mmCIF file of the N, C-alpha and C atoms, coordinates in Angstrom:
data_MODEL
# 
_entry.id   MODEL 
# 
loop_
_atom_site.group_PDB 
_atom_site.id 
_atom_site.type_symbol 
_atom_site.label_atom_id 
_atom_site.label_alt_id 
_atom_site.label_comp_id 
_atom_site.label_asym_id 
_atom_site.label_entity_id 
_atom_site.label_seq_id 
_atom_site.pdbx_PDB_ins_code 
_atom_site.Cartn_x 
_atom_site.Cartn_y 
_atom_site.Cartn_z 
_atom_site.occupancy 
_atom_site.B_iso_or_equiv 
_atom_site.pdbx_formal_charge 
_atom_site.auth_seq_id 
_atom_site.auth_comp_id 
_atom_site.auth_asym_id 
_atom_site.auth_atom_id 
_atom_site.pdbx_PDB_model_num 
ATOM 1  N N  . MET A 1 1  ? -3.823 11.846  -19.713 1.00 0.00 ? 1  MET A N  1 
ATOM 2  C CA . MET A 1 1  ? -4.278 10.309  -19.501 1.00 0.00 ? 1  MET A CA 1 
ATOM 3  C C  . MET A 1 1  ? -2.967 10.153  -18.690 1.00 0.00 ? 1  MET A C  1 
ATOM 4  N N  . SER A 1 2  ? -1.737 10.557  -18.598 1.00 0.00 ? 2  SER A N  1 
ATOM 5  C CA . SER A 1 2  ? -0.463 10.765  -17.845 1.00 0.00 ? 2  SER A CA 1 
ATOM 6  C C  . SER A 1 2  ? -0.739 11.353  -16.600 1.00 0.00 ? 2  SER A C  1 
ATOM 7  N N  . GLN A 1 3  ? -1.779 12.269  -16.025 1.00 0.00 ? 3  GLN A N  1 
ATOM 8  C CA . GLN A 1 3  ? -1.920 12.430  -14.811 1.00 0.00 ? 3  GLN A CA 1 
ATOM 9  C C  . GLN A 1 3  ? -2.417 11.545  -14.286 1.00 0.00 ? 3  GLN A C  1 
ATOM 10 N N  . LEU A 1 4  ? -3.646 10.807  -14.654 1.00 0.00 ? 4  LEU A N  1 
ATOM 11 C CA . LEU A 1 4  ? -4.544 9.685   -14.215 1.00 0.00 ? 4  LEU A CA 1 
ATOM 12 C C  . LEU A 1 4  ? -3.377 8.762   -14.172 1.00 0.00 ? 4  LEU A C  1 
ATOM 13 N N  . LYS A 1 5  ? -2.371 8.099   -14.912 1.00 0.00 ? 5  LYS A N  1 
ATOM 14 C CA . LYS A 1 5  ? -1.405 7.376   -14.276 1.00 0.00 ? 5  LYS A CA 1 
ATOM 15 C C  . LYS A 1 5  ? -0.857 7.642   -13.233 1.00 0.00 ? 5  LYS A C  1 
ATOM 16 N N  . GLN A 1 6  ? -0.211 8.786   -13.259 1.00 0.00 ? 6  GLN A N  1 
ATOM 17 C CA . GLN A 1 6  ? 0.441  9.159   -11.841 1.00 0.00 ? 6  GLN A CA 1 
ATOM 18 C C  . GLN A 1 6  ? -0.502 8.750   -10.775 1.00 0.00 ? 6  GLN A C  1 
ATOM 19 N N  . ILE A 1 7  ? -1.908 9.415   -10.774 1.00 0.00 ? 7  ILE A N  1 
ATOM 20 C CA . ILE A 1 7  ? -2.591 9.431   -9.358  1.00 0.00 ? 7  ILE A CA 1 
ATOM 21 C C  . ILE A 1 7  ? -2.717 8.150   -9.290  1.00 0.00 ? 7  ILE A C  1 
ATOM 22 N N  . ALA A 1 8  ? -2.928 7.110   -10.317 1.00 0.00 ? 8  ALA A N  1 
ATOM 23 C CA . ALA A 1 8  ? -3.150 5.537   -9.846  1.00 0.00 ? 8  ALA A CA 1 
ATOM 24 C C  . ALA A 1 8  ? -1.846 5.006   -9.249  1.00 0.00 ? 8  ALA A C  1 
ATOM 25 N N  . VAL A 1 9  ? -0.557 5.223   -9.943  1.00 0.00 ? 9  VAL A N  1 
ATOM 26 C CA . VAL A 1 9  ? 0.483  5.108   -9.323  1.00 0.00 ? 9  VAL A CA 1 
ATOM 27 C C  . VAL A 1 9  ? 0.857  5.111   -7.863  1.00 0.00 ? 9  VAL A C  1 
ATOM 28 N N  . PHE A 1 10 ? 0.342  6.588   -7.503  1.00 0.00 ? 10 PHE A N  1 
ATOM 29 C CA . PHE A 1 10 ? 0.547  7.129   -6.185  1.00 0.00 ? 10 PHE A CA 1 
ATOM 30 C C  . PHE A 1 10 ? -0.335 6.240   -5.403  1.00 0.00 ? 10 PHE A C  1 
ATOM 31 N N  . HIS A 1 11 ? -1.629 6.149   -5.597  1.00 0.00 ? 11 HIS A N  1 
ATOM 32 C CA . HIS A 1 11 ? -2.558 5.197   -4.897  1.00 0.00 ? 11 HIS A CA 1 
ATOM 33 C C  . HIS A 1 11 ? -1.828 3.787   -4.361  1.00 0.00 ? 11 HIS A C  1 
ATOM 34 N N  . LEU A 1 12 ? -1.546 3.064   -5.648  1.00 0.00 ? 12 LEU A N  1 
ATOM 35 C CA . LEU A 1 12 ? -0.779 1.536   -5.486  1.00 0.00 ? 12 LEU A CA 1 
ATOM 36 C C  . LEU A 1 12 ? 0.229  1.741   -4.589  1.00 0.00 ? 12 LEU A C  1 
ATOM 37 N N  . SER A 1 13 ? 1.131  2.695   -4.787  1.00 0.00 ? 13 SER A N  1 
ATOM 38 C CA . SER A 1 13 ? 2.072  3.002   -3.527  1.00 0.00 ? 13 SER A CA 1 
ATOM 39 C C  . SER A 1 13 ? 1.815  3.279   -2.466  1.00 0.00 ? 13 SER A C  1 
ATOM 40 N N  . CYS A 1 14 ? 0.793  4.157   -2.466  1.00 0.00 ? 14 CYS A N  1 
ATOM 41 C CA . CYS A 1 14 ? 0.054  4.271   -0.815  1.00 0.00 ? 14 CYS A CA 1 
ATOM 42 C C  . CYS A 1 14 ? -0.500 3.292   0.008   1.00 0.00 ? 14 CYS A C  1 
ATOM 43 N N  . ILE A 1 15 ? -1.261 2.282   -0.945  1.00 0.00 ? 15 ILE A N  1 
ATOM 44 C CA . ILE A 1 15 ? -2.156 1.020   -0.363  1.00 0.00 ? 15 ILE A CA 1 
ATOM 45 C C  . ILE A 1 15 ? -0.808 0.094   -0.172  1.00 0.00 ? 15 ILE A C  1 
ATOM 46 N N  . SER A 1 16 ? 0.218  -0.236  -0.905  1.00 0.00 ? 16 SER A N  1 
ATOM 47 C CA . SER A 1 16 ? 1.096  -1.528  -0.741  1.00 0.00 ? 16 SER A CA 1 
ATOM 48 C C  . SER A 1 16 ? 1.975  -0.598  0.783   1.00 0.00 ? 16 SER A C  1 
ATOM 49 N N  . ARG A 1 17 ? 2.349  0.432   0.727   1.00 0.00 ? 17 ARG A N  1 
ATOM 50 C CA . ARG A 1 17 ? 2.764  0.741   1.655   1.00 0.00 ? 17 ARG A CA 1 
ATOM 51 C C  . ARG A 1 17 ? 1.903  0.643   3.249   1.00 0.00 ? 17 ARG A C  1 
ATOM 52 N N  . ASN A 1 18 ? 0.713  0.886   3.146   1.00 0.00 ? 18 ASN A N  1 
ATOM 53 C CA . ASN A 1 18 ? -0.276 0.517   4.505   1.00 0.00 ? 18 ASN A CA 1 
ATOM 54 C C  . ASN A 1 18 ? -0.403 -0.711  4.728   1.00 0.00 ? 18 ASN A C  1 
ATOM 55 N N  . LEU A 1 19 ? -0.411 -1.523  3.603   1.00 0.00 ? 19 LEU A N  1 
ATOM 56 C CA . LEU A 1 19 ? -0.147 -3.289  4.105   1.00 0.00 ? 19 LEU A CA 1 
ATOM 57 C C  . LEU A 1 19 ? 0.948  -3.514  4.329   1.00 0.00 ? 19 LEU A C  1 
ATOM 58 N N  . LEU A 1 20 ? 2.264  -2.939  4.187   1.00 0.00 ? 20 LEU A N  1 
ATOM 59 C CA . LEU A 1 20 ? 3.302  -3.233  4.749   1.00 0.00 ? 20 LEU A CA 1 
ATOM 60 C C  . LEU A 1 20 ? 3.363  -2.767  6.074   1.00 0.00 ? 20 LEU A C  1 
ATOM 61 N N  . MET A 1 21 ? 2.953  -1.805  6.438   1.00 0.00 ? 21 MET A N  1 
ATOM 62 C CA . MET A 1 21 ? 2.893  -1.178  7.672   1.00 0.00 ? 21 MET A CA 1 
ATOM 63 C C  . MET A 1 21 ? 2.063  -2.048  8.726   1.00 0.00 ? 21 MET A C  1 
ATOM 64 N N  . ASN A 1 22 ? 0.545  -2.163  8.640   1.00 0.00 ? 22 ASN A N  1 
ATOM 65 C CA . ASN A 1 22 ? -0.054 -3.184  8.807   1.00 0.00 ? 22 ASN A CA 1 
ATOM 66 C C  . ASN A 1 22 ? 0.730  -4.515  9.277   1.00 0.00 ? 22 ASN A C  1 
ATOM 67 N N  . ILE A 1 23 ? 1.072  -5.323  8.236   1.00 0.00 ? 23 ILE A N  1 
ATOM 68 C CA . ILE A 1 23 ? 1.885  -6.527  8.292   1.00 0.00 ? 23 ILE A CA 1 
ATOM 69 C C  . ILE A 1 23 ? 2.847  -6.450  9.425   1.00 0.00 ? 23 ILE A C  1 
ATOM 70 N N  . ARG A 1 24 ? 3.804  -5.324  9.385   1.00 0.00 ? 24 ARG A N  1 
ATOM 71 C CA . ARG A 1 24 ? 4.629  -5.056  10.502  1.00 0.00 ? 24 ARG A CA 1 
ATOM 72 C C  . ARG A 1 24 ? 3.868  -4.973  11.967  1.00 0.00 ? 24 ARG A C  1 
ATOM 73 N N  . LEU A 1 25 ? 3.040  -3.971  11.941  1.00 0.00 ? 25 LEU A N  1 
ATOM 74 C CA . LEU A 1 25 ? 2.585  -3.609  13.469  1.00 0.00 ? 25 LEU A CA 1 
ATOM 75 C C  . LEU A 1 25 ? 1.958  -5.133  13.974  1.00 0.00 ? 25 LEU A C  1 
ATOM 76 N N  . THR A 1 26 ? 1.448  -5.762  13.078  1.00 0.00 ? 26 THR A N  1 
ATOM 77 C CA . THR A 1 26 ? 0.346  -6.520  13.735  1.00 0.00 ? 26 THR A CA 1 
ATOM 78 C C  . THR A 1 26 ? 1.495  -8.321  14.136  1.00 0.00 ? 26 THR A C  1 
ATOM 79 N N  . PRO A 1 27 ? 0.979  -8.498  15.039  1.00 0.00 ? 27 PRO A N  1 
ATOM 80 C CA . PRO A 1 27 ? 1.794  -9.658  15.528  1.00 0.00 ? 27 PRO A CA 1 
ATOM 81 C C  . PRO A 1 27 ? 1.679  -11.040 14.770  1.00 0.00 ? 27 PRO A C  1 
ATOM 82 N N  . THR A 1 28 ? 2.434  -11.840 14.442  1.00 0.00 ? 28 THR A N  1 
ATOM 83 C CA . THR A 1 28 ? 2.554  -12.775 13.343  1.00 0.00 ? 28 THR A CA 1 
ATOM 84 C C  . THR A 1 28 ? 1.585  -13.804 14.093  1.00 0.00 ? 28 THR A C  1 
ATOM 85 N N  . GLN A 1 29 ? 0.382  -13.792 14.354  1.00 0.00 ? 29 GLN A N  1 
ATOM 86 C CA . GLN A 1 29 ? -0.507 -14.632 14.776  1.00 0.00 ? 29 GLN A CA 1 
ATOM 87 C C  . GLN A 1 29 ? -1.276 -15.424 14.112  1.00 0.00 ? 29 GLN A C  1 
ATOM 88 N N  . LYS A 1 30 ? -1.550 -14.862 12.760  1.00 0.00 ? 30 LYS A N  1 
ATOM 89 C CA . LYS A 1 30 ? -2.935 -15.211 11.852  1.00 0.00 ? 30 LYS A CA 1 
ATOM 90 C C  . LYS A 1 30 ? -1.933 -16.203 10.979  1.00 0.00 ? 30 LYS A C  1 
ATOM 91 N N  . TYR A 1 31 ? -0.221 -15.699 10.828  1.00 0.00 ? 31 TYR A N  1 
ATOM 92 C CA . TYR A 1 31 ? 0.317  -16.811 10.040  1.00 0.00 ? 31 TYR A CA 1 
ATOM 93 C C  . TYR A 1 31 ? 0.637  -18.550 10.469  1.00 0.00 ? 31 TYR A C  1 
# 
């Protein structure tokens, strides 16, 4: 169970990092 938890946290961190990178790269025209 702990291994699955680590994998879930890892995926969440990767997704959040990708979202932050996308927000930084894209120009602030949508907002």
